[in-house]
MARPA-421153 format. One line per field, with one value per atom (N, C-alpha, C, O, CB): residue in one letter; atom name; x, y, z. Coordinates in pm, 1 decimal. Glycine has a CB too. Example, Ala and Ser with C-alpha at 12.3 -4.5 7.8 and 13.67 -1.06 7.14 Angstrom:
residues 2
resn	(A,A,A,A,A,S,S,S,S,S) .
name	(N,CA,C,O,CB,N,CA,C,O,CB) .
xx	(1319.0,1230.0,1320.0,1423.6,1130.8,1285.0,1367.0,1290.0,1340.9,1408.4) .
yy	(-569.0,-450.0,-330.0,-331.9,-447.3,-225.0,-106.0,3.0,113.8,-59.8) .
zz	(780.0,780.0,780.0,846.5,904.6,708.0,714.0,787.0,803.9,572.5) .
//
This chain:
residues 145
resn	(M,M,M,M,M,R,R,R,R,R,D,D,D,D,D,R,R,R,R,R,L,L,L,L,L,L,L,L,L,L,R,R,R,R,R,H,H,H,H,H,R,R,R,R,R,R,R,R,R,R,E,E,E,E,E,L,L,L,L,L,V,V,V,V,V,G,G,G,G,G,F,F,F,F,F,A,A,A,A,A,T,T,T,T,T,A,A,A,A,A,G,G,G,G,G,L,L,L,L,L,L,L,L,L,L,A,A,A,A,A,Y,Y,Y,Y,Y,A,A,A,A,A,V,V,V,V,V,D,D,D,D,D,L,L,L,L,L,A,A,A,A,A,L,L,L,L,L,F,F,F,F,F,V,V,V,V,V,C,C,C,C,C,L,L,L,L,L,R,R,R,R,R,G,G,G,G,G,P,P,P,P,P,A,A,A,A,A,G,G,G,G,G,L,L,L,L,L,D,D,D,D,D,P,P,P,P,P,L,L,L,L,L,T,T,T,T,T,A,A,A,A,A,K,K,K,K,K,A,A,A,A,A,L,L,L,L,L,S,S,S,S,S,F,F,F,F,F,V,V,V,V,V,A,A,A,A,A,G,G,G,G,G,C,C,C,C,C,T,T,T,T,T,V,V,V,V,V,A,A,A,A,A,Y,Y,Y,Y,Y,A,A,A,A,A,G,G,G,G,G,N,N,N,N,N,A,A,A,A,A,H,H,H,H,H,G,G,G,G,G,T,T,T,T,T,Y,Y,Y,Y,Y,R,R,R,R,R,G,G,G,G,G,T,T,T,T,T,R,R,R,R,R,V,V,V,V,V,R,R,R,R,R,G,G,G,G,G,A,A,A,A,A,R,R,R,R,R,P,P,P,P,P,Y,Y,Y,Y,Y,A,A,A,A,A,M,M,M,M,M,F,F,F,F,F,F,F,F,F,F,A,A,A,A,A,V,V,V,V,V,N,N,N,N,N,L,L,L,L,L,A,A,A,A,A,G,G,G,G,G,A,A,A,A,A,A,A,A,A,A,V,V,V,V,V,Q,Q,Q,Q,Q,L,L,L,L,L,L,L,L,L,L,C,C,C,C,C,L,L,L,L,L,A,A,A,A,A,V,V,V,V,V,S,S,S,S,S,H,H,H,H,H,Y,Y,Y,Y,Y,G,G,G,G,G,L,L,L,L,L,G,G,G,G,G,L,L,L,L,L,T,T,T,T,T,S,S,S,S,S,G,G,G,G,G,R,R,R,R,R,A,A,A,A,A,D,D,D,D,D,I,I,I,I,I,V,V,V,V,V,S,S,S,S,S,G,G,G,G,G,A,A,A,A,A,V,V,V,V,V,I,I,I,I,I,G,G,G,G,G,M,M,M,M,M,A,A,A,A,A,L,L,L,L,L,A,A,A,A,A,T,T,T,T,T,G,G,G,G,G,V,V,V,V,V,R,R,R,R,R,F,F,F,F,F,W,W,W,W,W,G,G,G,G,G,T,T,T,T,T,R,R,R,R,R,T,T,T,T,T,L,L,L,L,L,V,V,V,V,V,F,F,F,F,F,R,R,R,R,R,D,D,D,D,D,A,A,A,A,A,G,G,G,G,G,R,R,R,R,R,V,V,V,V,V,G,G,G,G,G,S,S,S,S,S,W,W,W,W,W,T,T,T,T,T,G,G,G,G,G) .
name	(N,CA,C,O,CB,N,CA,C,O,CB,N,CA,C,O,CB,N,CA,C,O,CB,N,CA,C,O,CB,N,CA,C,O,CB,N,CA,C,O,CB,N,CA,C,O,CB,N,CA,C,O,CB,N,CA,C,O,CB,N,CA,C,O,CB,N,CA,C,O,CB,N,CA,C,O,CB,N,CA,C,O,CB,N,CA,C,O,CB,N,CA,C,O,CB,N,CA,C,O,CB,N,CA,C,O,CB,N,CA,C,O,CB,N,CA,C,O,CB,N,CA,C,O,CB,N,CA,C,O,CB,N,CA,C,O,CB,N,CA,C,O,CB,N,CA,C,O,CB,N,CA,C,O,CB,N,CA,C,O,CB,N,CA,C,O,CB,N,CA,C,O,CB,N,CA,C,O,CB,N,CA,C,O,CB,N,CA,C,O,CB,N,CA,C,O,CB,N,CA,C,O,CB,N,CA,C,O,CB,N,CA,C,O,CB,N,CA,C,O,CB,N,CA,C,O,CB,N,CA,C,O,CB,N,CA,C,O,CB,N,CA,C,O,CB,N,CA,C,O,CB,N,CA,C,O,CB,N,CA,C,O,CB,N,CA,C,O,CB,N,CA,C,O,CB,N,CA,C,O,CB,N,CA,C,O,CB,N,CA,C,O,CB,N,CA,C,O,CB,N,CA,C,O,CB,N,CA,C,O,CB,N,CA,C,O,CB,N,CA,C,O,CB,N,CA,C,O,CB,N,CA,C,O,CB,N,CA,C,O,CB,N,CA,C,O,CB,N,CA,C,O,CB,N,CA,C,O,CB,N,CA,C,O,CB,N,CA,C,O,CB,N,CA,C,O,CB,N,CA,C,O,CB,N,CA,C,O,CB,N,CA,C,O,CB,N,CA,C,O,CB,N,CA,C,O,CB,N,CA,C,O,CB,N,CA,C,O,CB,N,CA,C,O,CB,N,CA,C,O,CB,N,CA,C,O,CB,N,CA,C,O,CB,N,CA,C,O,CB,N,CA,C,O,CB,N,CA,C,O,CB,N,CA,C,O,CB,N,CA,C,O,CB,N,CA,C,O,CB,N,CA,C,O,CB,N,CA,C,O,CB,N,CA,C,O,CB,N,CA,C,O,CB,N,CA,C,O,CB,N,CA,C,O,CB,N,CA,C,O,CB,N,CA,C,O,CB,N,CA,C,O,CB,N,CA,C,O,CB,N,CA,C,O,CB,N,CA,C,O,CB,N,CA,C,O,CB,N,CA,C,O,CB,N,CA,C,O,CB,N,CA,C,O,CB,N,CA,C,O,CB,N,CA,C,O,CB,N,CA,C,O,CB,N,CA,C,O,CB,N,CA,C,O,CB,N,CA,C,O,CB,N,CA,C,O,CB,N,CA,C,O,CB,N,CA,C,O,CB,N,CA,C,O,CB,N,CA,C,O,CB,N,CA,C,O,CB,N,CA,C,O,CB,N,CA,C,O,CB,N,CA,C,O,CB,N,CA,C,O,CB,N,CA,C,O,CB,N,CA,C,O,CB,N,CA,C,O,CB,N,CA,C,O,CB,N,CA,C,O,CB,N,CA,C,O,CB,N,CA,C,O,CB,N,CA,C,O,CB,N,CA,C,O,CB,N,CA,C,O,CB,N,CA,C,O,CB,N,CA,C,O,CB,N,CA,C,O,CB,N,CA,C,O,CB,N,CA,C,O,CB,N,CA,C,O,CB,N,CA,C,O,CB,N,CA,C,O,CB,N,CA,C,O,CB,N,CA,C,O,CB,N,CA,C,O,CB,N,CA,C,O,CB,N,CA,C,O,CB,N,CA,C,O,CB,N,CA,C,O,CB,N,CA,C,O,CB,N,CA,C,O,CB,N,CA,C,O,CB,N,CA,C,O,CB,N,CA,C,O,CB,N,CA,C,O,CB,N,CA,C,O,CB,N,CA,C,O,CB) .
xx	(10428.2,10400.7,10260.0,10231.8,10424.3,10167.9,10012.1,9976.2,9898.5,9907.9,10040.9,10019.4,10072.5,10017.9,10088.3,10183.8,10247.2,10165.6,10154.1,10395.4,10112.3,10021.3,9894.8,9847.2,9988.0,9837.7,9720.9,9733.7,9640.0,9671.0,9855.6,9894.0,9890.9,9835.1,10028.9,9965.2,9971.1,9846.8,9820.3,10046.5,9765.7,9634.3,9542.7,9471.2,9559.8,9557.3,9483.2,9544.4,9473.3,9497.7,9676.6,9737.2,9693.2,9671.7,9893.6,9680.3,9641.2,9491.4,9450.2,9670.6,9410.3,9263.1,9240.9,9147.8,9176.3,9316.0,9297.5,9347.9,9276.0,9376.7,9462.5,9508.4,9406.8,9381.1,9636.0,9349.1,9247.2,9135.7,9082.5,9201.4,9086.1,8961.1,8983.1,8899.5,8925.7,9091.4,9121.1,9133.6,9084.8,9260.2,9198.9,9199.9,9071.9,9048.5,9279.6,8986.4,8858.4,8757.0,8681.0,8791.3,8769.8,8712.2,8754.8,8671.4,8736.3,8890.4,8951.3,8915.1,8893.2,9089.6,8904.7,8853.0,8727.2,8701.9,8845.2,8635.9,8489.9,8491.4,8425.5,8402.4,8554.8,8571.3,8617.0,8559.9,8669.6,8723.9,8781.2,8687.9,8679.8,8913.1,8624.9,8536.8,8413.9,8375.3,8501.8,8347.1,8220.5,8262.7,8200.4,8158.9,8362.4,8399.4,8439.6,8410.0,8509.7,8500.3,8523.8,8402.1,8386.9,8589.3,8312.5,8190.3,8107.4,8046.6,8109.6,8103.1,8034.8,8112.2,8050.9,8024.3,8231.9,8319.1,8307.6,8296.8,8474.6,8310.3,8288.5,8153.4,8135.8,8325.5,8056.4,7925.8,7860.8,7869.8,7850.7,7794.7,7713.5,7807.2,7765.8,7647.3,7929.7,8022.2,8077.1,8120.1,8131.8,8077.0,8129.1,8278.2,8318.8,8062.1,8361.8,8497.7,8542.7,8475.9,8567.0,8670.5,8726.9,8792.8,8831.9,8823.6,8808.3,8855.0,8979.2,8980.3,8883.5,9081.4,9200.9,9194.7,9256.1,9300.4,9127.2,9113.4,9029.0,9058.1,9053.8,8923.5,8830.1,8905.7,8891.3,8698.8,8988.3,9071.4,9183.0,9214.4,9124.0,9240.8,9353.4,9279.5,9324.9,9420.7,9171.7,9107.1,9052.6,9061.1,8992.7,8999.7,8940.5,9063.6,9051.8,8840.3,9170.8,9292.2,9344.4,9373.5,9398.0,9358.1,9411.1,9305.1,9343.6,9434.1,9174.1,9077.3,9102.0,9111.8,8932.8,9111.3,9120.6,9254.1,9261.1,9107.8,9356.8,9494.7,9476.8,9532.4,9633.5,9393.6,9378.1,9296.4,9333.9,9315.4,9188.9,9107.8,9186.9,9175.8,8995.7,9270.6,9355.0,9455.9,9489.4,9418.7,9509.2,9610.8,9548.1,9602.0,9678.6,9436.3,9366.5,9317.2,9320.7,9235.7,9275.7,9235.1,9358.6,9351.8,9172.9,9459.0,9584.2,9644.6,9688.3,9692.0,9648.2,9717.2,9632.8,9686.5,9749.2,9490.3,9421.9,9355.2,9276.1,9313.6,9390.9,9321.2,9437.0,9485.8,9210.0,9478.9,9574.3,9690.5,9723.6,9611.5,9763.2,9899.1,9891.7,9982.5,9995.6,9775.4,9758.6,9855.4,9865.1,9627.0,9929.8,10044.6,10172.1,10268.4,10072.3,10183.2,10311.8,10306.3,10201.4,10341.7,10420.8,10440.1,10485.8,10569.4,10546.3,10425.9,10462.4,10365.2,10247.1,10444.2,10424.0,10332.2,10391.0,10501.6,10320.5,10305.3,10360.4,10329.7,10246.3,10506.8,10390.1,10359.8,10449.3,10410.7,10389.7,10562.5,10648.9,10574.0,10572.4,10766.7,10510.7,10440.5,10334.1,10325.4,10356.2,10252.7,10155.8,10215.0,10169.2,10080.4,10329.3,10402.2,10452.9,10438.7,10510.1,10512.0,10556.1,10445.9,10462.0,10634.4,10340.7,10218.6,10163.5,10123.3,10109.8,10166.7,10121.0,10214.9,10171.6,10104.9,10347.1,10443.5,10427.1,10442.8,10582.0,10398.0,10372.5,10253.5,10249.1,10358.9,10148.4,10019.6,10054.4,10000.5,9898.6,10142.0,10176.5,10244.0,10214.1,10276.0,10340.8,10407.5,10310.2,10333.2,10518.9,10212.9,10109.4,10021.1,9976.4,10022.4,9997.7,9915.2,10008.0,9957.0,9855.9,10141.7,10227.2,10238.3,10246.4,10365.8,10238.6,10229.7,10102.8,10106.9,10239.1,9995.5,9866.2,9868.3,9830.6,9756.0,9912.5,9923.2,10017.9,9989.2,9968.0,10144.4,10226.9,10178.4,10209.7,10332.7,10093.9,10037.4,9936.3,9939.2,9972.1,9856.1,9769.3,9841.4,9803.3,9679.4,9949.0,10040.3,10092.8,10072.8,10166.1,10154.3,10211.6,10105.8,10125.0,10279.1,10000.4,9889.8,9838.1,9820.0,9775.5,9809.9,9732.0,9818.1,9781.1,9680.0,9944.6,10026.9,10128.8,10163.0,10091.1,10185.7,10303.7,10243.8,10300.2,10393.0,10144.6,10090.1,9982.7,9945.0,10053.7,9925.9,9824.9,9682.9,9597.9,9874.0,9662.8,9542.9,9455.4,9464.0,9557.4,9369.3,9304.9,9154.6,9090.7,9329.4,9103.9,8960.8,8925.6,9009.0,8910.8,8811.2,8775.3,8793.5,8828.8,8642.1,8772.2,8794.8,8940.0,8979.4,8736.2,9021.9,9166.3,9220.7,9311.2,9245.9,9160.1,9204.6,9167.6,9243.0,9148.9,9045.7,9000.7,9086.2,9126.7,8856.8,9119.6,9188.3,9328.0,9375.8,9187.0,9392.9,9528.7,9546.7,9646.4,9589.6,9441.8,9461.5,9403.1,9463.0,9401.2,9275.7,9199.7,9208.9,9165.2,9046.9,9261.2,9258.8,9435.4,9490.3,9174.8,9488.1,9630.7,9712.5,9784.8,9692.5,9691.6,9752.2,9713.7,9797.2,9742.1,9594.2,9547.9,9601.6,9627.9,9395.1,9620.0,9685.5,9825.0,9856.2,9692.2,9913.5,10037.8,10060.3,10152.3,10087.1,9973.5,9986.3,9950.0,10010.1,9897.9,9854.9,9820.6,9932.6,9949.3,9702.6,10018.6,10135.2,10244.3,10304.3,10199.7,10254.7,10352.1,10312.9,10395.9,10366.6,10177.8,10122.7,10142.1,10196.8,9967.3,10106.5,10122.9,10276.3,10307.2,10074.0,10363.1,10500.3,10544.5,10605.4,10592.3,10517.4,10554.2,10493.4,10565.6,10517.1,10370.3,10310.1,10366.9,10395.6,10158.1,10386.1,10442.2,10583.8,10624.4,10426.8,10662.2,10803.4,10852.3,10945.5,10860.9,10795.5,10833.0,10754.4,10808.6,10827.1,10634.7,10547.0,10536.4,10576.7,10405.7,10483.4,10441.2,10556.8,10523.8,10295.8,10669.4,10792.6,10822.2,10890.1,10927.6,10775.7,10832.8,10701.4,10674.0,10907.5,10638.5,10519.3,10561.5,10479.1,10419.3,10691.5,10730.4,10744.6,10764.0,10623.3,10735.5,10735.0,10862.0,10957.9,10702.3,10885.4,10994.0,11007.8,10932.4,10999.9,11103.9,11118.6,11031.3,10965.3,11087.2,11029.4,10963.5,10831.9,10817.4,11041.8,10728.0,10601.9,10614.0,10529.8,10490.9,10723.2,10755.1,10826.5,10835.6,10830.3,10877.5,10951.2,11028.9,11089.9,11031.9) .
yy	(6785.4,6721.8,6750.4,6797.4,6569.7,6719.3,6730.6,6883.6,6917.3,6674.4,6967.5,7113.1,7161.9,7251.2,7193.6,7095.5,7136.7,7082.5,7148.5,7085.9,6967.8,6909.1,6986.3,7009.8,6767.8,7027.8,7100.0,7250.1,7306.1,7099.9,7306.2,7431.7,7436.8,7524.7,7464.7,7320.0,7295.4,7277.7,7321.5,7188.0,7205.8,7174.5,7309.0,7329.5,7069.1,7384.7,7519.5,7599.6,7666.6,7605.3,7590.6,7669.3,7618.3,7695.1,7662.6,7484.7,7422.7,7453.0,7484.8,7268.2,7443.3,7477.4,7620.3,7650.8,7436.4,7717.1,7851.5,7885.5,7955.2,7932.1,7838.5,7852.3,7801.8,7865.3,7782.9,7682.8,7631.6,7713.3,7734.8,7495.3,7767.9,7847.6,7962.0,7993.0,7888.8,8030.4,8160.3,8129.0,8207.4,8230.2,8014.3,7976.8,7946.6,7983.8,7870.9,7879.2,7841.6,7979.4,7990.6,7729.4,8067.9,8189.7,8267.9,8313.5,8262.3,8282.9,8340.9,8270.5,8341.7,8346.3,8141.5,8069.8,8116.4,8152.5,7928.4,8118.5,8148.4,8295.8,8310.6,8144.6,8390.6,8522.7,8530.8,8601.8,8588.0,8452.2,8450.9,8385.2,8432.7,8379.0,8285.2,8226.3,8309.0,8330.2,8091.0,8359.2,8446.2,8574.9,8600.3,8498.8,8646.2,8754.2,8722.1,8800.2,8817.0,8616.5,8565.1,8550.9,8605.9,8438.4,8471.1,8445.8,8578.9,8589.5,8344.9,8676.5,8795.1,8886.6,8946.2,8864.1,8889.2,8970.0,8913.9,8988.7,8966.9,8779.0,8721.0,8722.7,8743.0,8599.6,8698.7,8699.1,8829.2,8891.6,8614.1,8882.4,9014.1,9128.8,9206.2,9054.9,9142.3,9247.1,9240.4,9342.4,9245.3,9120.8,9097.9,9114.7,9135.7,9184.4,9107.1,9116.2,8991.3,8888.0,9134.4,9010.2,8888.8,8803.8,8854.4,8921.6,8676.5,8572.8,8614.2,8603.5,8435.5,8659.2,8688.5,8822.6,8827.2,8704.3,8909.8,9030.9,8996.9,9039.6,9148.2,8920.4,8874.3,8787.2,8802.8,8794.1,8693.2,8616.1,8685.5,8650.0,8510.3,8773.7,8864.3,8934.4,8923.0,8980.8,9003.6,9082.1,8996.7,9030.9,9163.3,8890.0,8792.4,8725.8,8696.4,8667.3,8704.1,8655.0,8745.6,8703.4,8629.9,8874.9,8973.4,8985.2,8985.1,9115.0,8994.7,8992.8,8875.2,8891.1,8985.0,8757.9,8635.3,8629.5,8572.7,8510.0,8689.2,8694.5,8798.9,8787.7,8741.5,8902.9,8997.3,8940.8,8959.2,9123.9,8874.4,8803.9,8706.3,8700.1,8736.2,8625.6,8523.5,8576.0,8516.6,8440.6,8689.3,8757.5,8816.4,8799.2,8870.1,8884.2,8943.6,8821.5,8832.8,9039.1,8715.6,8597.0,8550.2,8527.1,8471.8,8537.4,8481.9,8579.5,8545.8,8439.4,8709.8,8810.2,8845.0,8876.6,8942.0,8838.9,8877.1,8748.9,8759.2,8986.4,8644.9,8515.6,8413.2,8407.8,8454.4,8338.6,8235.9,8281.9,8227.7,8178.3,8386.3,8436.1,8564.0,8646.9,8450.8,8581.9,8716.4,8754.1,8869.9,8724.9,8650.2,8674.1,8715.6,8733.3,8554.1,8732.5,8782.4,8931.3,8994.9,8714.7,8979.4,9117.8,9176.4,9265.8,9146.7,9119.5,9159.2,9279.4,9278.4,9031.4,9379.6,9488.1,9548.6,9518.6,9601.6,9634.5,9701.0,9636.8,9546.5,9708.3,9678.2,9626.5,9500.0,9414.6,9743.0,9487.5,9364.5,9234.4,9148.6,9360.5,9225.5,9077.9,9052.9,8945.3,9070.5,9164.2,9144.8,9100.5,9006.5,9275.0,9185.3,9147.0,9009.8,8938.5,9235.6,8965.3,8829.9,8725.9,8618.5,8813.8,8755.4,8674.8,8650.6,8541.2,8747.7,8769.2,8767.8,8690.9,8622.6,8908.3,8704.3,8615.8,8468.0,8385.6,8653.4,8437.2,8293.1,8234.9,8115.6,8280.0,8322.3,8284.8,8271.5,8186.5,8400.1,8355.9,8345.5,8213.6,8142.6,8467.2,8176.1,8051.4,7935.0,7835.4,8039.1,7936.3,7830.4,7825.2,7719.0,7851.9,7941.8,7935.8,7882.8,7823.5,8083.8,7897.6,7853.9,7701.1,7634.9,7921.5,7645.0,7506.9,7437.4,7329.8,7486.7,7504.2,7461.1,7455.2,7354.1,7553.3,7564.1,7569.7,7464.5,7398.1,7705.5,7451.0,7355.0,7200.5,7126.3,7365.6,7164.4,7042.0,7033.8,6933.3,7019.4,7126.6,7118.6,7110.0,7032.8,7235.7,7198.5,7199.4,7052.8,6994.7,7302.9,7002.3,6861.9,6758.7,6677.3,6819.9,6761.9,6662.8,6679.4,6579.5,6671.1,6802.9,6839.7,6820.8,6756.5,6984.0,6885.0,6895.7,6793.5,6739.3,7036.3,6755.4,6666.1,6520.3,6438.6,6694.6,6486.0,6355.4,6326.2,6210.3,6322.9,6430.7,6417.4,6376.4,6319.0,6308.1,6407.1,6385.2,6510.9,6602.7,6336.6,6509.7,6630.2,6648.0,6744.1,6647.6,6547.3,6555.6,6656.2,6679.0,6415.1,6711.6,6796.0,6736.5,6811.7,6836.6,6606.7,6552.4,6545.9,6559.9,6418.2,6522.6,6512.6,6649.0,6659.4,6455.4,6764.0,6899.2,6930.5,6993.0,7003.1,6885.5,6920.8,6856.0,6922.1,6881.6,6715.3,6644.2,6701.8,6726.4,6509.1,6723.0,6770.0,6910.4,6941.5,6760.5,7002.8,7147.3,7170.7,7230.9,7245.8,7119.6,7164.5,7062.1,7089.3,7192.1,6946.6,6848.6,6832.8,6876.8,6689.0,6769.5,6750.5,6890.6,6914.0,6663.7,6979.6,7093.4,7182.7,7256.7,7152.5,7178.9,7253.9,7195.4,7269.1,7255.2,7065.2,6998.3,7051.3,7108.4,6846.3,7029.4,7063.1,7214.3,7251.2,7018.4,7306.5,7443.0,7484.1,7577.8,7512.2,7416.2,7440.9,7410.2,7476.7,7361.8,7305.7,7274.3,7402.4,7449.9,7129.6,7442.6,7551.2,7677.0,7747.8,7577.0,7707.3,7831.9,7809.5,7900.2,7860.4,7704.4,7684.8,7709.3,7787.8,7545.1,7631.5,7650.2,7794.3,7850.0,7556.0,7858.9,7996.5,8084.9,8169.5,8038.2,8078.0,8174.4,8149.2,8245.8,8163.9,8039.9,8014.4,8049.1,8100.3,7867.6,8028.9,8042.4,8172.1,8223.6,7945.9,8232.2,8357.8,8483.3,8593.8,8343.2,8467.6,8583.5,8602.7,8708.4,8565.0,8505.2,8505.2,8435.4,8347.1,8427.8,8457.0,8373.3,8406.2,8325.4,8401.1,8524.3,8555.9,8543.6,8632.1,8713.3,8439.0,8418.8,8365.5,8324.7,8313.5,8370.7,8321.7,8167.1,8109.0,8366.8,8104.8,7961.8,7909.9,7984.6,7913.1,7791.0,7725.0,7607.1,7511.3,7697.3,7607.0,7493.5,7500.3,7601.8,7369.8,7395.8,7373.7,7313.0,7252.6,7293.4,7330.9,7260.0,7107.9,7027.9,7322.4,7071.6,6934.4,6863.4,6741.2,6927.5,6920.2,6850.2,6917.8,6853.2,6770.1) .
zz	(15665.1,15534.7,15493.8,15383.6,15539.5,15590.6,15548.9,15517.2,15427.9,15678.9,15599.1,15576.8,15439.8,15375.0,15689.5,15401.6,15276.1,15157.1,15053.9,15269.5,15172.3,15072.1,15057.5,14946.5,15107.2,15173.6,15172.1,15113.6,15056.6,15310.6,15133.3,15079.6,14925.2,14859.6,15129.2,14871.2,14732.1,14664.9,14552.9,14707.9,14745.1,14686.8,14665.8,14567.7,14784.7,14763.2,14758.1,14640.9,14566.0,14901.3,14627.5,14506.6,14370.8,14277.0,14509.1,14362.9,14239.6,14218.8,14107.3,14241.9,14325.2,14301.4,14278.1,14203.5,14418.5,14333.5,14313.0,14158.4,14086.8,14428.0,14114.6,13984.4,13881.7,13779.4,13971.3,13914.0,13814.5,13811.9,13703.0,13841.1,13923.7,13937.9,13856.1,13771.2,14083.6,13873.8,13798.3,13646.3,13564.8,13852.5,13606.0,13471.1,13407.6,13292.6,13456.9,13479.5,13424.2,13402.4,13306.2,13529.6,13497.2,13480.0,13356.3,13278.1,13593.7,13339.5,13236.3,13112.9,13014.9,13257.2,13099.9,12982.6,12947.6,12832.7,13001.6,13049.9,13031.5,12962.5,12859.6,13184.0,13009.0,12975.2,12825.5,12742.8,13071.3,12798.8,12668.7,12560.8,12447.5,12675.8,12596.4,12503.3,12484.6,12369.7,12545.2,12589.5,12571.3,12478.6,12375.6,12727.5,12518.9,12444.7,12290.4,12200.0,12518.2,12271.1,12138.5,12056.7,11947.7,12145.9,12117.2,12049.6,12024.3,11917.8,12131.8,12114.6,12100.5,11988.0,11899.5,12243.2,12000.6,11901.8,11758.7,11661.5,11946.1,11749.0,11627.1,11560.4,11440.3,11639.7,11653.2,11605.7,11601.4,11495.6,11679.9,11701.7,11692.0,11643.7,11557.4,11838.6,11695.6,11662.9,11523.1,11469.2,11757.0,11461.1,11328.6,11307.1,11192.8,11239.8,11407.9,11390.6,11316.1,11311.5,11522.5,11253.5,11194.4,11294.8,11400.1,11087.8,11269.9,11374.5,11447.2,11569.8,11308.4,11385.3,11443.3,11543.3,11650.0,11327.6,11501.9,11582.1,11697.3,11809.1,11503.0,11676.6,11796.8,11885.1,12006.4,11749.7,11839.1,11926.7,11993.9,12107.5,11856.4,11939.0,12000.0,12116.8,12230.7,11886.5,12093.9,12202.3,12318.8,12436.8,12143.8,12277.6,12388.6,12464.3,12583.3,12317.8,12401.3,12468.9,12571.3,12683.2,12372.9,12536.1,12623.5,12746.2,12863.2,12542.3,12711.0,12823.7,12919.4,13041.1,12769.2,12858.6,12939.7,13019.2,13128.2,12847.7,12961.2,13050.2,13163.7,13272.9,12954.9,13129.0,13239.3,13351.5,13467.3,13191.1,13325.7,13421.8,13498.2,13620.6,13356.5,13428.6,13493.5,13578.3,13680.7,13398.7,13540.6,13620.4,13749.7,13859.1,13536.1,13734.8,13854.2,13948.8,14071.3,13804.3,13890.7,13981.4,14057.3,14178.0,13895.5,13995.6,14065.9,14157.0,14267.1,13965.8,14109.6,14200.5,14322.2,14428.3,14122.9,14306.0,14426.1,14497.4,14591.2,14389.8,14449.2,14497.5,14523.7,14636.6,14382.0,14431.7,14450.2,14518.7,14624.1,14328.6,14464.8,14511.7,14579.4,14573.1,14398.2,14649.4,14714.9,14822.4,14863.0,14773.5,14869.7,14965.1,14905.0,14979.7,15041.9,14782.5,14723.4,14705.4,14695.1,14586.4,14702.5,14707.9,14561.4,14548.6,14820.4,14466.3,14326.1,14297.3,14332.1,14214.0,14232.6,14196.2,14061.5,14016.7,14317.8,14005.2,13879.9,13746.8,13738.7,13889.4,13651.8,13511.7,13486.3,13406.4,13396.5,13550.0,13524.9,13537.5,13449.3,13623.0,13656.2,13682.3,13568.2,13509.0,13840.1,13542.7,13434.9,13292.9,13227.9,13418.7,13250.8,13134.3,13138.2,13038.9,13113.1,13245.8,13253.7,13251.7,13193.6,13373.1,13311.0,13317.5,13172.2,13132.4,13408.3,13096.0,12959.1,12866.1,12773.3,12910.4,12894.4,12823.2,12849.7,12759.6,12859.9,12963.7,13004.8,12945.9,12915.7,13151.2,12927.0,12863.1,12708.0,12637.2,12893.0,12664.5,12511.4,12491.4,12395.4,12457.7,12585.6,12568.8,12582.0,12513.5,12668.1,12655.6,12665.1,12542.4,12499.0,12788.3,12488.4,12355.0,12249.6,12154.5,12307.5,12255.6,12149.6,12155.6,12052.1,12159.6,12278.9,12302.9,12247.6,12187.9,12444.9,12271.1,12211.6,12061.8,12002.5,12253.9,11998.7,11855.0,11798.3,11698.7,11813.7,11873.2,11829.1,11816.5,11723.4,11912.4,11930.0,11933.6,11810.6,11739.6,12071.8,11786.6,11683.6,11537.8,11449.8,11696.3,11524.6,11404.8,11380.6,11273.9,11428.1,11475.5,11464.9,11430.0,11339.6,11598.6,11497.9,11461.1,11329.7,11260.1,11551.8,11283.3,11168.5,11046.4,10948.2,11179.3,11058.5,10935.4,10948.1,10843.0,10914.0,11058.8,11068.0,11063.8,10991.0,11206.9,11129.6,11128.8,11045.3,11028.3,11246.0,10987.2,10884.4,10950.5,10882.5,10777.2,11080.0,11129.9,11120.8,11202.4,11262.2,11015.1,10977.8,11001.2,10958.3,10845.2,11072.6,11103.1,11219.5,11307.2,11139.8,11219.5,11320.1,11458.5,11549.4,11299.0,11482.3,11614.4,11652.5,11768.3,11623.6,11542.7,11573.8,11612.2,11694.9,11452.8,11546.2,11585.6,11722.8,11797.5,11496.6,11759.3,11894.5,11997.1,12092.8,11916.4,11981.1,12066.7,12082.2,12193.0,12025.9,11965.7,11974.8,12026.2,12091.3,11845.9,11994.6,12036.5,12165.8,12255.0,11938.3,12178.4,12307.8,12412.4,12524.2,12281.8,12388.5,12497.2,12537.5,12638.5,12436.2,12443.4,12472.0,12487.9,12584.8,12354.2,12380.7,12396.5,12507.4,12559.4,12288.3,12544.7,12670.9,12795.2,12890.2,12683.2,12801.0,12916.8,12939.8,13044.3,12895.3,12832.6,12827.6,12851.6,12924.7,12706.7,12788.0,12801.1,12949.9,13002.5,12696.1,13015.2,13156.7,13243.8,13346.0,13199.9,13209.0,13288.3,13277.8,13374.3,13232.1,13152.0,13125.6,13193.0,13250.1,12978.0,13186.3,13263.7,13406.4,13469.0,13237.3,13468.3,13602.5,13652.3,13742.0,13631.9,13581.0,13623.6,13603.8,13695.1,13548.1,13489.0,13462.5,13558.8,13611.6,13327.7,13589.7,13692.2,13820.3,13890.9,13704.3,13857.9,13998.4,14005.2,14109.5,14042.2,13911.4,13912.2,13871.1,13933.0,13832.0,13767.8,13710.4,13748.1,13745.3,13572.4,13781.2,13799.7,13946.7,13995.3,13733.4,14024.8,14169.8,14240.9,14320.1,14196.6,14227.8,14284.4,14427.9,14491.2,14201.0,14491.4,14618.5,14725.1,14806.1,14613.1,14712.4,14798.2,14944.5,15026.4,14725.8,14964.9,15100.7,15103.5,15210.2,15207.3,14992.5,14986.2,15027.5,15008.0,14854.4,15083.8,15108.1,15026.0,15042.9,15235.6,14932.9,14845.0,14718.7,14696.3,14920.5,14636.4,14524.3,14562.2,14668.5,14433.6,14467.3,14490.3,14460.1,14501.0,14402.9,14386.3,14353.9,14457.0,14445.4,14236.0,14554.1,14656.5,14755.8,14841.0,14600.3) .
//
């Protein structure tokens, strides 16, 4: 039981580390593309999102889930789809708060999109990455039980 908990803790820490690095790349690239490069916000965000997904995939494939045997374009495509689902969760939280509940202040947008939305999206991304992308890691059973 203790070994199993330790293994899951390592998986969560590895996933979080890859995600934080990807977030930093996404944010830094967005700021550079939006500022000095002068791109419009949607183009800058699309490019930074793809770069962040690539960094997160590499971090998970070569770090957290390095014991899996997934190769080729399919795992990356699935990873990208899982990240799009996470982004949709964040946008949905923001839209419900801002337009549905009428909480239109900057603080409310940050809380709903970047705090609550990010927390829910991280759960979706962890589940999807573990279940759909890197599923053949030789694990026995689910991480939940």
